[in-house]
C-alpha positions in Angstrom: 124.2 -85.5 -166.2 126.1 -83.3 -163.7 124.6 -82.6 -160.3 125.4 -79.2 -158.9 126.0 -78.9 -155.1 123.3 -77.0 -153.3 124.2 -73.5 -152.0 123.6 -74.7 -148.4 126.0 -77.6 -148.7 128.6 -75.4 -150.4 128.3 -72.8 -147.6 128.7 -75.6 -145.0 131.8 -77.0 -146.7 133.3 -73.5 -146.9 132.6 -72.9 -143.3 134.2 -76.2 -142.3 137.3 -75.4 -144.3 137.6 -72.0 -142.5 137.1 -73.5 -139.1 139.4 -76.5 -139.2 142.4 -74.7 -137.8 140.4 -73.6 -134.8 139.0 -77.1 -134.4 142.6 -78.6 -134.6 143.9 -76.2 -132.0 140.9 -77.0 -129.7 141.5 -80.7 -130.1 145.1 -80.3 -129.1 144.2 -78.3 -126.1 141.3 -80.5 -124.8 143.5 -83.4 -123.5 146.1 -81.1 -121.7 143.3 -79.0 -120.1 141.5 -82.2 -119.0 144.8 -83.5 -117.4 145.4 -80.1 -115.7 141.8 -80.1 -114.3 142.2 -83.7 -113.0 145.6 -82.8 -111.4 144.1 -79.7 -109.8 141.2 -81.7 -108.4 143.7 -84.3 -107.0 145.9 -81.6 -105.4 143.1 -80.3 -103.2 141.9 -83.7 -101.9 142.4 -84.0 -98.1 144.8 -87.0 -98.5 147.1 -85.2 -100.9 147.0 -82.0 -98.9 147.9 -83.8 -95.7 150.7 -85.8 -97.3 152.1 -82.5 -98.8 152.0 -80.8 -95.4 153.8 -83.7 -93.7 156.4 -83.8 -96.4 157.1 -80.1 -96.3 157.5 -80.1 -92.5 159.9 -83.0 -92.7 161.9 -81.6 -95.6 162.3 -78.1 -94.1 163.2 -79.6 -90.7 165.9 -81.7 -92.4 167.2 -78.6 -94.2 167.2 -76.6 -91.0 169.1 -79.3 -89.1 171.6 -79.5 -92.0 172.2 -75.8 -91.8 172.7 -76.0 -88.0 175.3 -78.8 -88.5 176.8 -76.8 -91.3 176.8 -79.6 -93.8 178.5 -78.9 -97.2 175.4 -79.9 -99.2 172.5 -79.3 -96.8 170.0 -79.4 -99.7 170.8 -83.2 -100.1 169.0 -83.8 -96.8 165.9 -82.0 -98.2 166.1 -84.0 -101.5 166.3 -87.2 -99.5 163.1 -86.4 -97.7 161.3 -85.5 -100.9 162.4 -88.7 -102.6 161.4 -91.1 -99.7 158.1 -89.3 -99.0 155.0 -91.5 -99.1 151.6 -91.4 -97.5 152.4 -94.8 -95.9 154.8 -94.6 -93.0 156.0 -98.2 -93.4 157.0 -97.5 -97.0 158.9 -94.4 -95.9 160.9 -96.5 -93.4 161.7 -99.3 -95.8 162.6 -97.0 -98.7 164.8 -94.9 -96.3 166.6 -98.0 -95.2 167.4 -99.1 -98.7 168.3 -95.5 -99.7 170.8 -95.3 -96.9 172.2 -98.8 -97.8 172.4 -97.9 -101.5 174.2 -94.6 -100.6 176.7 -96.4 -98.5 177.4 -99.0 -101.1 177.6 -96.4 -103.9 180.0 -94.3 -101.7 182.4 -97.3 -101.3 182.2 -97.9 -105.1 183.0 -94.2 -105.8 186.0 -94.3 -103.4 187.3 -97.4 -105.2 186.9 -96.0 -108.7 188.5 -92.7 -107.8 191.3 -94.5 -106.0 192.2 -96.5 -109.1 191.3 -94.1 -111.9 191.7 -90.5 -110.6 194.2 -89.7 -113.3 192.5 -91.7 -116.1 189.1 -90.2 -116.8 188.5 -92.7 -119.7 189.0 -95.7 -117.4 186.9 -94.0 -114.7 184.1 -93.6 -117.2 184.4 -97.2 -118.2 184.3 -98.3 -114.6 181.2 -96.2 -113.9 179.5 -97.7 -117.0 180.3 -101.2 -115.7 179.1 -100.4 -112.2 175.9 -98.8 -113.5 175.3 -101.9 -115.7 175.6 -104.2 -112.7 173.4 -102.1 -110.4 170.7 -101.7 -113.1 170.7 -105.4 -113.8 170.4 -106.1 -110.0 167.5 -103.6 -109.8 165.7 -105.4 -112.6 166.0 -108.7 -110.8 165.0 -107.4 -107.4 161.6 -106.1 -106.3 160.2 -103.2 -104.3 162.7 -101.0 -102.5 165.5 -103.5 -102.8 165.4 -102.6 -106.5 165.5 -98.9 -105.6 168.5 -99.5 -103.3 170.4 -101.3 -106.1 169.9 -98.5 -108.7 170.7 -95.9 -106.0 174.0 -97.7 -105.3 174.7 -97.2 -109.0 174.0 -93.5 -109.5 175.4 -92.5 -106.1 178.9 -93.0 -107.6 178.1 -90.2 -110.0 176.7 -88.0 -107.3 179.8 -88.4 -105.2 182.6 -88.8 -107.8 181.6 -86.2 -110.5 181.6 -83.2 -108.2 185.1 -84.3 -107.1 186.4 -84.8 -110.6 188.5 -81.6 -110.5 189.8 -82.3 -107.0 190.1 -86.1 -106.6 191.8 -85.8 -103.2 188.5 -84.5 -101.8 186.6 -87.6 -102.7 186.5 -89.1 -99.2 185.3 -85.7 -97.8 182.5 -85.5 -100.5 181.5 -89.1 -99.8 181.1 -88.5 -96.1 179.2 -85.3 -96.7 176.8 -87.1 -99.0 176.3 -90.0 -96.5 175.8 -87.5 -93.7 173.1 -85.5 -95.6 171.3 -88.6 -96.7 171.4 -90.1 -93.2 170.1 -86.9 -91.8 167.2 -86.8 -94.3 166.4 -90.5 -93.5 166.3 -89.9 -89.7 164.2 -86.7 -89.9 161.8 -88.3 -92.4 161.3 -91.3 -90.2 160.8 -89.2 -87.0 158.4 -86.7 -88.6 156.5 -89.5 -90.3 156.2 -91.4 -87.0 154.9 -88.3 -85.2 152.5 -87.1 -87.9 151.5 -90.2 -90.0 150.8 -93.0 -87.6 150.6 -96.7 -88.4 149.3 -96.1 -92.0 150.9 -99.3 -93.3 149.2 -101.5 -90.8 145.9 -99.8 -91.5 146.4 -100.3 -95.2 147.3 -103.9 -94.7 144.2 -104.5 -92.7 142.0 -102.8 -95.3 143.7 -104.9 -98.1 143.1 -108.1 -96.1 139.4 -107.3 -95.8 139.3 -106.5 -99.6 141.0 -109.8 -100.4 138.5 -111.7 -98.2 135.7 -110.0 -100.1 137.3 -110.9 -103.4 137.9 -114.5 -102.3 134.2 -114.8 -101.4 133.2 -113.3 -104.7 135.4 -115.8 -106.6 134.1 -118.7 -104.6 130.4 -117.8 -105.2 131.1 -117.2 -108.9 132.8 -120.6 -109.3 130.0 -122.4 -107.4 127.0 -120.9 -109.2 125.8 -121.2 -112.7 126.2 -117.9 -114.6 128.2 -116.2 -117.3 131.8 -117.1 -117.4 132.8 -113.4 -117.7 131.7 -112.8 -114.1 134.2 -115.3 -112.7 137.0 -114.0 -115.0 136.5 -110.4 -113.8 136.5 -111.5 -110.2 139.7 -113.6 -110.7 141.4 -110.6 -112.4 140.4 -108.3 -109.5 141.7 -110.8 -106.9 144.9 -111.4 -108.8 145.7 -107.7 -109.0 145.1 -107.1 -105.3 147.1 -110.2 -104.5 150.0 -108.8 -106.3 150.3 -106.0 -103.7 150.0 -108.2 -100.7 153.7 -109.0 -100.2 154.7 -105.3 -100.4 151.9 -104.4 -97.9 153.2 -107.1 -95.5 156.8 -105.8 -95.8 155.7 -102.2 -95.1 153.6 -103.1 -92.1 156.5 -105.2 -90.7 158.9 -102.2 -91.1 156.4 -99.9 -89.4 155.0 -102.3 -86.7 157.3 -105.2 -85.8 154.4 -107.0 -84.1 153.0 -107.7 -87.6 156.1 -109.9 -88.2 154.5 -112.7 -86.2 151.6 -112.9 -88.6 153.7 -112.5 -91.8 154.3 -116.3 -92.3 150.5 -117.0 -92.0 149.7 -114.2 -94.4 152.2 -115.5 -97.0 150.7 -119.0 -96.6 147.3 -117.4 -97.3 148.7 -115.7 -100.4 149.8 -119.2 -101.6 146.3 -120.5 -101.0 144.8 -117.6 -103.0 147.1 -118.4 -105.9 145.7 -121.9 -105.7 142.1 -120.5 -105.7 142.9 -118.5 -108.9 143.9 -121.7 -110.6 141.2 -124.1 -109.2 138.2 -121.9 -109.6 137.9 -122.0 -113.5 138.2 -125.8 -113.6 135.5 -126.2 -110.9 133.1 -123.9 -112.6 133.6 -125.6 -116.0 132.8 -129.0 -114.4 129.8 -127.8 -112.3 128.3 -126.2 -115.4 128.0 -129.5 -117.2 124.3 -130.8 -117.3 125.4 -134.3 -115.9 126.8 -132.7 -112.8 123.6 -130.8 -111.9 121.7 -134.1 -111.3 124.3 -135.5 -108.9 125.0 -135.1 -105.2 127.7 -132.6 -106.1 124.9 -130.0 -106.6 124.0 -130.3 -103.0 127.6 -129.9 -101.9 128.0 -126.8 -104.1 124.8 -125.3 -102.5 126.2 -126.0 -99.0 129.5 -124.4 -99.9 127.7 -121.4 -101.4 125.6 -121.0 -98.2 128.8 -120.9 -96.2 130.2 -118.2 -98.4 126.9 -116.3 -98.1 127.5 -116.4 -94.3 131.0 -115.1 -95.0 129.5 -112.2 -97.0 127.3 -111.3 -94.1 130.3 -111.5 -91.7 132.3 -109.2 -94.0 129.5 -106.7 -93.9 129.7 -106.7 -90.1 133.5 -106.9 -90.0 133.2 -110.0 -87.7 136.4 -112.0 -87.7 135.0 -114.5 -85.3 132.2 -115.4 -87.7 134.7 -115.6 -90.6 136.9 -118.0 -88.6 133.8 -120.2 -88.1 133.2 -120.2 -91.8 136.8 -121.2 -92.4 136.3 -124.1 -90.0 133.1 -125.2 -91.8 134.8 -125.0 -95.2 137.6 -127.1 -93.8 135.1 -129.7 -92.5 133.3 -129.9 -95.8 136.6 -130.3 -97.6 137.7 -133.1 -95.3 134.4 -134.9 -95.8 134.9 -134.8 -99.6 138.5 -135.9 -99.3 137.3 -138.8 -97.1 135.5 -140.3 -100.1 138.9 -140.9 -101.7 141.0 -141.7 -98.6 138.6 -144.2 -97.0 137.5 -147.6 -98.0 136.1 -148.1 -101.6 132.7 -149.1 -100.1 132.3 -145.5 -98.9 132.0 -144.3 -102.5 130.3 -147.3 -104.0 126.9 -145.6 -104.6 128.4 -142.4 -106.1 128.6 -141.9 -109.8 131.8 -141.1 -111.6 130.6 -137.5 -112.3 129.9 -137.1 -108.6 133.3 -138.3 -107.5 135.0 -136.0 -110.0 133.0 -133.1 -108.7 133.8 -134.1 -105.1 137.5 -134.1 -106.1 137.5 -130.6 -107.7 135.2 -129.1 -105.1 137.3 -130.5 -102.2 140.5 -129.1 -103.8 138.8 -125.7 -104.2 137.4 -125.6 -100.6 140.8 -126.6 -99.2 142.4 -123.5 -100.7 139.4 -121.4 -99.7 139.7 -122.6 -96.1 143.5 -121.9 -96.0 143.0 -118.5 -97.5 140.4 -117.5 -94.9 142.4 -118.8 -92.0 145.5 -116.9 -93.1 143.8 -113.6 -94.0 142.1 -113.3 -90.6 145.3 -113.9 -88.8 145.8 -110.3 -87.7 142.2 -110.0 -86.4 142.0 -113.3 -84.4 145.5 -114.0 -83.4 145.1 -117.5 -84.9 145.7 -119.0 -88.3 147.9 -121.2 -90.4 151.6 -121.0 -89.8 154.5 -122.1 -91.9 157.2 -119.8 -93.3 156.6 -119.3 -97.0 157.8 -116.7 -99.5 156.1 -116.4 -102.9 158.4 -116.9 -105.9 158.9 -114.0 -108.3 159.8 -113.7 -111.9 163.5 -113.3 -112.5 163.8 -111.8 -115.9 167.5 -112.4 -116.8 167.0 -111.3 -120.4 165.5 -108.0 -119.4 168.3 -107.5 -116.8 170.9 -108.0 -119.5 169.1 -105.6 -121.8 168.8 -102.9 -119.1 172.5 -103.4 -118.1 173.6 -102.9 -121.7 171.4 -99.8 -122.1 172.7 -98.3 -118.9 176.4 -98.8 -119.9 175.8 -97.4 -123.4 174.0 -94.3 -121.9 176.9 -93.6 -119.5 179.5 -94.1 -122.3 177.6 -91.8 -124.7 177.2 -89.0 -122.1 180.8 -89.4 -121.0 182.1 -89.3 -124.5 180.2 -86.0 -125.1 181.7 -84.6 -121.9 185.3 -85.7 -122.4 185.3 -85.3 -126.2 183.9 -81.8 -126.1 185.8 -80.8 -122.9 182.5 -79.3 -121.8 182.8 -77.7 -118.3 179.2 -78.6 -117.6 179.7 -82.2 -118.6 179.6 -83.6 -115.0 176.2 -81.9 -114.5 174.9 -83.4 -117.8 176.1 -86.8 -116.4 174.0 -86.1 -113.3 171.0 -85.9 -115.6 171.8 -89.2 -117.4 173.1 -91.6 -114.7 170.2 -91.4 -112.2 167.5 -91.4 -114.9 168.9 -94.4 -116.9 168.6 -96.5 -113.8 165.4 -95.2 -112.3 163.4 -95.6 -115.5 164.8 -99.1 -116.4 161.8 -100.9 -115.1 159.2 -98.8 -116.8 157.2 -100.3 -119.7 157.3 -96.9 -121.5 160.5 -95.2 -120.2 160.9 -92.8 -123.1 157.4 -91.3 -122.5 157.9 -91.2 -118.8 161.3 -89.5 -119.3 159.7 -86.8 -121.5 157.4 -86.0 -118.6 160.3 -86.0 -116.3 162.2 -83.6 -118.6 159.2 -81.2 -118.6 159.4 -81.3 -114.8 163.1 -80.3 -114.9 162.3 -77.5 -117.4 159.6 -76.1 -115.1 162.0 -76.4 -112.2 164.6 -74.3 -114.2 162.1 -71.6 -114.9 160.8 -71.3 -111.4 164.3 -71.6 -110.0 165.6 -68.8 -112.2 162.8 -66.5 -110.8 163.7 -67.5 -107.3 167.4 -67.0 -107.9 167.0 -63.5 -109.4 164.1 -62.0 -107.4 163.3 -64.0 -104.4 166.4 -65.4 -102.7 168.4 -62.2 -102.7 165.7 -60.6 -100.5 165.8 -63.4 -97.9 167.8 -62.9 -94.7 166.4 -65.7 -92.5 165.5 -69.4 -92.6 161.9 -68.5 -91.8 161.6 -66.5 -95.1 163.4 -69.2 -97.0 161.0 -71.8 -95.6 158.0 -69.7 -96.5 159.1 -69.4 -100.2 160.2 -73.0 -100.5 157.1 -74.5 -99.0 154.6 -73.9 -101.9 156.6 -75.5 -104.7 157.6 -78.4 -102.4 154.0 -78.9 -101.3 153.0 -78.9 -105.0 155.6 -81.5 -105.8 154.8 -83.8 -102.9 151.0 -83.7 -103.7 151.5 -84.1 -107.4 153.8 -87.1 -106.8 150.9 -89.1 -105.4 149.1 -88.8 -108.8 150.2 -91.5 -111.2 149.5 -89.2 -114.2 151.9 -86.5 -112.9 154.3 -88.5 -110.7 157.4 -88.2 -113.0 156.8 -84.5 -113.7 156.6 -83.9 -110.0 159.8 -85.8 -109.3 161.7 -84.0 -112.0 160.3 -80.6 -110.8 161.0 -81.2 -107.1 164.4 -82.8 -107.2 165.9 -80.5 -109.8 164.4 -77.4 -108.3 166.3 -78.2 -105.1 169.4 -79.3 -106.9 169.6 -76.2 -109.1 168.8 -73.7 -106.3 171.2 -75.6 -104.0 170.1 -73.7 -100.9 173.1 -73.3 -98.6 174.5 -71.0 -96.0 175.9 -68.7 -97.3 173.8 -68.7 -100.5 175.6 -68.4 -103.8 173.9 -66.3 -106.5 175.3 -67.1 -110.0 172.6 -66.9 -112.7 175.0 -67.9 -115.5 176.1 -71.1 -113.6 172.4 -71.8 -112.9 171.4 -71.6 -116.6 174.4 -73.8 -117.6 173.5 -76.4 -115.0 169.8 -76.3 -116.0 170.6 -76.8 -119.6 173.1 -79.6 -118.9 170.6 -81.5 -116.7 167.8 -81.1 -119.2 170.1 -82.2 -122.0 171.0 -85.3 -119.9 167.4 -86.2 -119.6 167.0 -85.8 -123.3 170.0 -88.0 -124.0 168.6 -90.7 -121.8 165.2 -90.5 -123.5 167.0 -90.9 -126.9 168.9 -93.9 -125.7 165.6 -95.5 -124.6 164.0 -94.7 -127.9 166.8 -95.4 -130.3 169.5 -97.5 -128.6 168.0 -100.9 -127.5 164.5 -99.4 -127.3 161.9 -100.8 -125.0 159.2 -102.6 -127.0 156.2 -103.5 -124.9 155.1 -106.0 -127.6 158.5 -107.8 -127.4 158.3 -107.8 -123.6 154.8 -109.4 -123.9 156.1 -112.1 -126.2 159.1 -112.7 -123.9 156.9 -113.0 -120.8 154.6 -115.5 -122.7 157.6 -117.6 -123.6 158.7 -117.6 -119.9 155.2 -118.7 -118.9 155.4 -121.5 -121.5 158.9 -122.5 -120.3 157.6 -122.7 -116.8 154.8 -125.0 -117.9 157.0 -127.3 -119.8 159.5 -127.4 -117.0 156.7 -129.1 -115.0 155.9 -131.5 -117.9 159.5 -132.4 -118.6 161.5 -132.1 -115.4 162.5 -135.2 -113.5 163.4 -133.3 -110.4 160.6 -132.4 -108.0 159.1 -128.8 -108.3 157.4 -127.1 -105.4 153.8 -126.5 -106.7 153.2 -123.4 -104.5 156.4 -121.7 -105.6 155.6 -122.6 -109.3 152.1 -121.2 -109.0 153.2 -117.9 -107.4 155.9 -117.4 -110.0 153.4 -118.0 -112.8 151.0 -115.5 -111.2 153.8 -113.0 -110.8 154.6 -113.3 -114.5 150.9 -113.0 -115.4 150.6 -109.8 -113.3 153.6 -108.3 -115.2 152.2 -109.5 -118.5 148.9 -107.7 -117.7 150.8 -104.5 -116.9 152.8 -104.6 -120.1 149.8 -105.3 -122.2 148.1 -102.2 -120.7 151.2 -100.1 -121.4 151.2 -101.2 -125.0 147.4 -100.7 -125.5 147.2 -104.4 -126.5 144.0 -106.4 -126.0 144.8 -108.4 -122.9 142.1 -111.1 -122.9 143.6 -113.6 -125.5 147.1 -113.7 -123.9 145.7 -113.8 -120.3 143.3 -116.6 -121.1 146.1 -118.6 -122.6 148.2 -118.0 -119.6 145.4 -119.1 -117.2 145.0 -122.3 -119.2 148.7 -122.9 -118.9 148.4 -122.5 -115.2 145.4 -124.9 -115.0 147.3 -127.5 -117.1 150.3 -127.3 -114.8 148.0 -127.7 -111.7 146.5 -130.9 -113.2 150.0 -132.3 -113.9 151.0 -131.7 -110.2 147.8 -133.5 -109.2 148.6 -136.4 -111.4 152.1 -136.7 -109.9 150.7 -136.6 -106.4 148.1 -139.3 -107.1 150.7 -141.5 -108.8 153.6 -141.0 -106.4 153.5 -144.6 -105.1 152.5 -146.4 -108.2 155.3 -146.8 -110.7 153.3 -148.7 -113.3 150.4 -146.2 -113.4 152.9 -143.3 -113.4 154.6 -144.8 -116.5 151.2 -145.0 -118.3 150.3 -141.4 -117.4 153.8 -140.3 -118.5 153.3 -141.9 -121.9 149.9 -140.2 -122.2 151.5 -136.8 -121.4 154.5 -137.3 -123.7 152.9 -135.8 -126.9 151.8 -132.8 -124.8 155.3 -132.3 -123.5 156.7 -132.6 -127.0 154.2 -130.2 -128.5 152.8 -132.6 -131.0 149.6 -132.2 -133.0 146.3 -131.9 -131.3 145.2 -135.3 -132.6 148.4 -137.1 -131.4 148.1 -135.6 -127.9 144.4 -136.3 -127.6 144.9 -139.9 -128.8 147.6 -140.5 -126.3 145.6 -139.1 -123.4 142.6 -141.1 -124.4 144.7 -144.3 -124.4 146.0 -143.5 -120.9 142.4 -142.9 -119.7 141.3 -146.2 -121.2 144.1 -148.0 -119.4 142.9 -146.5 -116.1 139.3 -147.4 -116.8 140.3 -151.1 -117.3 142.4 -151.0 -114.2 139.5 -149.5 -112.3 137.2 -152.4 -113.3 139.9 -154.9 -112.3 140.8 -153.3 -109.0 137.6 -151.9 -107.4 139.5 -150.9 -104.3 141.4 -148.3 -106.4 138.3 -146.9 -108.1 138.3 -143.6 -106.4 141.9 -142.8 -107.1 141.6 -144.0 -110.7 138.6 -141.6 -111.2 140.7 -138.7 -110.0 143.5 -139.6 -112.4 141.1 -140.0 -115.3 139.5 -136.6 -114.4 143.0 -135.0 -114.5 143.8 -136.5 -117.8 140.4 -135.4 -119.2 141.1 -131.8 -118.0 144.5 -131.8 -119.6 143.0 -133.1 -122.9 140.4 -130.3 -122.8 142.9 -127.6 -122.2 145.3 -128.9 -124.9 142.5 -129.1 -127.4 141.6 -125.5 -126.7 145.1 -124.1 -126.8 147.0 -126.5 -129.0 148.8 -123.8 -130.9 149.9 -122.0 -127.7 151.2 -125.3 -126.2 153.0 -126.3 -129.4 154.7 -122.9 -129.4 155.7 -123.5 -125.8 157.2 -126.9 -126.6 159.6 -125.3 -129.1 160.4 -122.2 -126.9 
């Protein structure tokens, strides 16, 4: 039997068929319209408007001074101001310093290349490719504005040498003009920022320290109280993300306010303690959650520690650094009391159960890092705190550096081949679209997508610039009128650059609007040259995007696997290395890699929890190995037994082999504990570490086996 469709359903289907083009168009427009609305809302916020106003004042002041000094490329001073602009004064100062240093180094390289290869463009192109490869690799290995300075040293060669390609004898004059314009932009930007911005870096550092204290208290209370494990995981993630920005905040504040330099060692020591808290908290919570632990004296110690952290919560609400210092002292006292159970006579711990002693060990370790973290973070407020010069270790990704170096060299050679092979007069301008972008986007997780946004910015700059060139600039006869017309697009670019969603569009728009218009005195009006330059620069951006997408493309999933392998290698370096390894440096490097891993997982839209949980367990296992080595430092026989227990773990054997070996090692220490009561406390700590390693290996056996073969 055939069922006929009802007339109503047929009409509905026909209506849907007629409306689908409109629905498709609407769907395509919804996302861009939403982004435009979000950008418009961001542009009118007080913070963005103030930053835009300060940047425009600084930029136009630099342009005016460049006109007064009759610099050959006065617009380079304006470009410098726009590129180093930031709401944080300390960041402006540090970025300006490295921009000036990178320009100087790049100028020397340009003079050298031109001196040797002025009459051999192919060799000059090869030298530029090698120099860009070296600078891009260096920028990959460095962090912060040191990385920016390295990549700037690379593309400054193109900015200086390419305009002098037809007149190589003028290279020294071009280099000095470039250095003078950049130096002027740096000086004006710093002065205007100091007058109009204030100590924003120090204020931001102070706010970050209070946020870190609040996160530390939240982590502590989540680790000490029974509750869902997800609560602790989310707080650990939040603390870890904030902690990743502490070193930059310290550097910016030191650049802005030298008085902060005295507190920097203490703050870095606090950062090391917070890394320790990230690793110690999960192990403590897992042990306290066991039913056997709730019936021991450890529950009372945990309640006492939680009460201290509750006092810290109240002190944070009042912004009372004195009360926080008292809490830090009380945490230190409790930690020392727990540690005394193991460092005193065996009779001191005779009445305590094994579970209680293990809890005392884990709780004492956690309270120690809490106390050190508190003491360091309140250093700016109280003038007291832990000292000790310590710099956190960072992830040095040599494989990614080599990949970025090869990609930069290939991009330069491809663009140079197009220029020389086609004998294109606008080839140097196309190179100016390739060389800077191939270096500046090397550290992005999705560079081709970011470059497309950047290219849209250059296209918008070309359209607006053409309007200015044909109808606006010919009517201008004073700097006041020029400033009045330049201010709106510059303000838009400065404000939009503070929005992560529009930052690359804003940079492309602002930089190339200035470059294409090239405001100078006297002004040159050549629409044909303008259009040729705009086309060449946009083509250069497209070439770079194609190189990133086709030639050695960036694969966020591959980067994720690479970082996981690096984490695994770090862990097995601890398990296998005979040379001593600094635990704090190891932990900070592991956390830096985990922070990068989290960022790359987000960029690739990959579920982060499985990989991050495995990384945290690797961190915990490494901490337990360090604890074992500390406890066995003066006992060669016991150290040999523990080493035999860890050997299957270090070799990545099967789960059963590893667990059997660890169980045998624990049994040996149990026998020894019964034979030597005076060593009972230390033996219990060793057994607890071996048990934790066994639990972690059982949970992540496949991950650790992969690590052993990495």
